[in-house]
Each structure stands twice: as C-alpha cells, then as structure tokens.
C-alpha positions as a Markdown table, in Angstrom:
| # | Residue | x | y | z |
|---|---|---|---|---|
| 1 | Met | -0.3 | -0.3 | 0.3 |
| 2 | Arg | 2.1 | 3.0 | -1.1 |
| 3 | Cys | -0.3 | 5.4 | 0.0 |
| 4 | Gly | 0.1 | 4.4 | 3.3 |
| 5 | Gln | 3.7 | 4.5 | 3.0 |
| 6 | Gln | 3.5 | 8.2 | 1.8 |
| 7 | Phe | 1.4 | 8.8 | 4.9 |
| 8 | Val | 4.0 | 7.6 | 7.1 |
| 9 | Gln | 6.7 | 9.7 | 5.5 |
| 10 | Leu | 4.3 | 12.6 | 6.0 |
| 11 | Cys | 4.1 | 11.9 | 9.7 |
| 12 | His | 8.0 | 11.5 | 10.1 |
| 13 | Ala | 8.2 | 15.2 | 8.1 |
| 14 | Tyr | 6.0 | 16.6 | 10.6 |
| 15 | Gln | 7.8 | 14.7 | 13.6 |
| 16 | Tyr | 11.2 | 16.2 | 11.9 |
| 17 | Trp | 9.7 | 20.0 | 11.6 |
| 18 | Gln | 8.2 | 19.9 | 15.0 |
| 19 | Ala | 11.6 | 18.9 | 16.8 |
| 20 | Glu | 13.4 | 21.6 | 14.8 |
| 21 | Leu | 10.5 | 24.3 | 15.9 |
| 22 | Glu | 11.2 | 23.2 | 19.5 |
| 23 | Gln | 15.2 | 23.4 | 19.0 |
| 24 | Gln | 14.7 | 27.3 | 18.1 |
| 25 | Leu | 15.8 | 29.5 | 21.0 |
| 26 | Leu | 16.2 | 32.7 | 21.1 |
| 27 | Pro | 19.2 | 33.5 | 23.6 |
| 28 | Asp | 19.6 | 36.5 | 25.5 |
| 29 | Leu | 23.0 | 37.5 | 24.7 |
| 30 | Pro | 24.4 | 41.3 | 25.2 |
| 31 | Glu | 24.5 | 43.3 | 22.4 |
| 32 | Ser | 23.3 | 46.3 | 20.4 |
| 33 | Lys | 19.8 | 47.0 | 20.0 |
| 34 | Ala | 20.1 | 46.8 | 16.3 |
| 35 | Lys | 21.8 | 43.4 | 16.4 |
| 36 | Arg | 19.3 | 42.0 | 18.8 |
| 37 | Asn | 16.6 | 43.3 | 16.3 |
| 38 | Lys | 18.3 | 41.7 | 13.4 |
| 39 | Arg | 18.9 | 38.4 | 15.5 |
| 40 | Arg | 15.3 | 38.3 | 16.5 |
| 41 | Arg | 14.1 | 38.7 | 12.7 |
| 42 | Asp | 16.4 | 36.1 | 12.1 |
| 43 | Trp | 14.9 | 34.0 | 14.7 |
| 44 | Thr | 11.2 | 34.8 | 13.7 |
| 45 | Asp | 12.1 | 33.5 | 10.2 |
| 46 | Asn | 13.3 | 30.4 | 11.0 |
| 47 | Val | 10.6 | 29.8 | 13.5 |
| 48 | Asn | 8.0 | 30.6 | 11.0 |
| 49 | Arg | 9.9 | 28.5 | 8.4 |
| 50 | Cys | 9.4 | 25.8 | 10.5 |
| 51 | Lys | 6.1 | 25.9 | 11.3 |
| 52 | Lys | 5.4 | 26.3 | 7.6 |
| 53 | His | 6.9 | 23.1 | 6.8 |
| 54 | Arg | 5.3 | 21.3 | 9.7 |
| 55 | Asp | 1.8 | 22.6 | 8.9 |
| 56 | Arg | 2.3 | 21.6 | 5.1 |
| 57 | Ala | 3.2 | 18.1 | 6.3 |
| 58 | Cys | 0.2 | 18.3 | 8.6 |
| 59 | Phe | -2.2 | 19.4 | 5.8 |
| 60 | Leu | -0.3 | 16.9 | 3.2 |
| 61 | Ala | -0.8 | 13.8 | 5.5 |
| 62 | His | -5.0 | 14.6 | 6.1 |
| 63 | Glu | -5.1 | 15.2 | 2.2 |
| 64 | Lys | -3.6 | 11.6 | 1.7 |
| 65 | Ile | -5.9 | 9.8 | 4.5 |
| 66 | Ala | -8.6 | 11.3 | 2.0 |
| 67 | Gln | -7.3 | 10.0 | -1.0 |
| 68 | Ile | -6.7 | 6.4 | 0.6 |
| 69 | Ser | -10.6 | 6.5 | 1.5 |
| 70 | His | -11.4 | 6.8 | -2.2 |
| 71 | Leu | -9.5 | 3.8 | -3.3 |
| 72 | Phe | -12.2 | 1.4 | -1.3 |
| 73 | Gly | -15.5 | 0.2 | -2.2 |
| 74 | Glu | -18.0 | -1.9 | -0.6 |
| 75 | Arg | -16.6 | -4.8 | -2.0 |
| 76 | Asp | -13.2 | -4.2 | -0.1 |
| 77 | Lys | -14.5 | -4.4 | 3.2 |
| 78 | Gly | -13.1 | -6.9 | 5.6 |
| 79 | Lys | -9.8 | -7.5 | 3.4 |
| 80 | Pro | -6.5 | -6.8 | 4.8 |
| 81 | Asp | -6.1 | -3.4 | 2.6 |
| 82 | His | -9.5 | -2.1 | 3.8 |
| 83 | Ile | -8.5 | -3.2 | 7.7 |
| 84 | Leu | -5.1 | -1.8 | 7.6 |
| 85 | Trp | -6.5 | 1.7 | 6.2 |
| 86 | Ser | -9.2 | 1.1 | 8.7 |
| 87 | Leu | -6.8 | 1.1 | 11.5 |
| 88 | Leu | -4.8 | 4.0 | 10.1 |
| 89 | Trp | -7.7 | 6.1 | 9.8 |
| 90 | Ile | -8.8 | 5.4 | 13.7 |
| 91 | Ala | -5.2 | 6.1 | 14.9 |
| 92 | Trp | -4.9 | 9.2 | 12.6 |
| 93 | Arg | -8.5 | 10.6 | 14.4 |
| 94 | Cys | -7.3 | 10.0 | 18.3 |
| 95 | Leu | -3.1 | 10.4 | 17.9 |
| 96 | Pro | -1.0 | 13.2 | 17.0 |
| 97 | Leu | 0.8 | 12.9 | 14.1 |
| 98 | Asn | 4.3 | 12.4 | 15.5 |
| 99 | Leu | 3.0 | 9.1 | 17.2 |
| 100 | Leu | 2.1 | 8.0 | 14.0 |
| 101 | Ala | 5.5 | 8.3 | 12.4 |
| 102 | Leu | 6.2 | 4.5 | 12.7 |
| 103 | Ala | 9.6 | 3.2 | 12.7 |
| 104 | Glu | 8.8 | -0.2 | 11.1 |
| 105 | Phe | 5.6 | -1.7 | 10.1 |
| 106 | Asp | 5.3 | -5.5 | 8.2 |
| 107 | Ala | 1.5 | -5.2 | 7.5 |
| 108 | Ala | 1.6 | -9.1 | 6.8 |
| 109 | Gln | 3.0 | -9.9 | 10.1 |
| 110 | Glu | 0.5 | -7.6 | 11.7 |
| 111 | Leu | -2.4 | -8.4 | 9.8 |
| 112 | Gln | -2.3 | -12.4 | 10.6 |
| 113 | Trp | -5.3 | -13.9 | 12.1 |
C-alpha cells in the first residue's frame, strides 16, 4: 500500500519539523539594539519556516488519508488493505501525527489472524 507509506513519511516530516521548531531558542546575549532586532527577525523567520513546513506536512498527511479513503469500495470491506486503512484512519483521528511516524511496520506480520 504505497499511499500508506507516503502517509507515514509525511508523519515523519511532521515529527522532524516539530523537533526543529522546538530547538529554535532565542538566547539573551549582550548586544546592541540593532543586532538584537536583526537576530530576533532571523529567529522569527526560522520559527515561521519550521511552522510552515510542519503545517504543510500535516495538511498533506490529512489529504493522503482522504485519497486513501477513495480507493476502497463496498466490496473491499474486510480485506487486509481495508482493515489496515481503517486502523490507520482511527489512529489518525485519535493520535497526534508525530506518534504515527512508525519506525517499522510489517503489514503481512501484523495482519495475520
């Protein structure tokens, strides 16, 4: 299920940009007002860049879930791909995206009855 892999990659992108955002600190250094203002503008630009990338990854992950939902019809209910998508959809609704960034997932192993 290639769409599922793309969804997980988008979750990883979200997790990466969230971590980058949390690392953006504005240290309090002794400096002139002009230098402090420039550093503050640069910091604000970096924070906004990280937020933009994070929010874009979140939007694309939500869009990918919607695309996946259109792949299944009534005849697909109960099949492994539909079950996997259903579990992914439930997890997406209940968990933050950074928790959906799976390190490893073996669908054949996980879906054995």
